[in-house]
N, C-alpha and C positions, 0 to 999 in steps of 0.2 A: 862416694868419686871424691877424690882428693886428685886435682888434674893436675896444681903440679906435683904431687910421683912424678908424670909421668909424658908432662909438655916442657918443650925447654924452648928458647930462643932463644940466639948466638949469631949478631954481625954476620958471621963468617961463611952461614951456615943457612939456603934460598934466603938471602940476603934479610938473614934474621925474621924471616917468615916460623910462629910456632910451630912448631914441629915435635910427632912424637917421640921423646930420650929413645937414642941410638941406633938412631934409622934417618934417612933427608926426608921420609911422608912428611907434607904437612899438615895441620888441619883442613887447609879449603881443597888438598884434592883426595883427601876422603870424603868430608861433606861433599865435590865431587860427586868424585864416584859413583853415593848413593843419590841421591841428583839424576847421574844417570844409569841409574836402575840395577846395582851392583846391588846384591845382597851382603850379607855380614859375612856366610860360609864359601863367597866369590871371594871375597878381599882379604881373608887371610888364605885363603890356598893360593892365594894368587901375589899375596904378599907371605912369605913365612916367617917372615921373621921380628913383625905386627902382630903380639899378644891378644888376645879379648880385651884384656886389661887395656893396655892402651888405644885399642879404636874406642873401647870408651871417654876414654878420657878425653880423645878427641870431643865427643860427644858435650861431657862436659864445662868440657871450655867454651865452646857456641856459643851452653845454652848460657851461662854463666858473661858472658861479653855480650851478646844483646838482649840479655835481666841488666845490664850496665848502662846501658845507652840509648839514648831519644829517636824513637822509631817516627819520621812521615809514613804519612799517607800518599802509597802513594798518584798520582795524580793522572786523572778520571782519561782514555784519551777521547 
């Protein structure tokens, strides 16, 4: 999956957050839906202008960004 074909940033759209091209749906928002328990079907039904490829690109973008960064272990409670 080449997420570059489906994900864009523009300072004039959602303060430059990465969004699925042709939408105002940010990668952050889509990941949040899944974190809240939404299914792929629910997301695509509720946002019909979002394609399965655009949704997959959001995950590919997030995966690449996470693998590029240095992560610290959470502090013990």
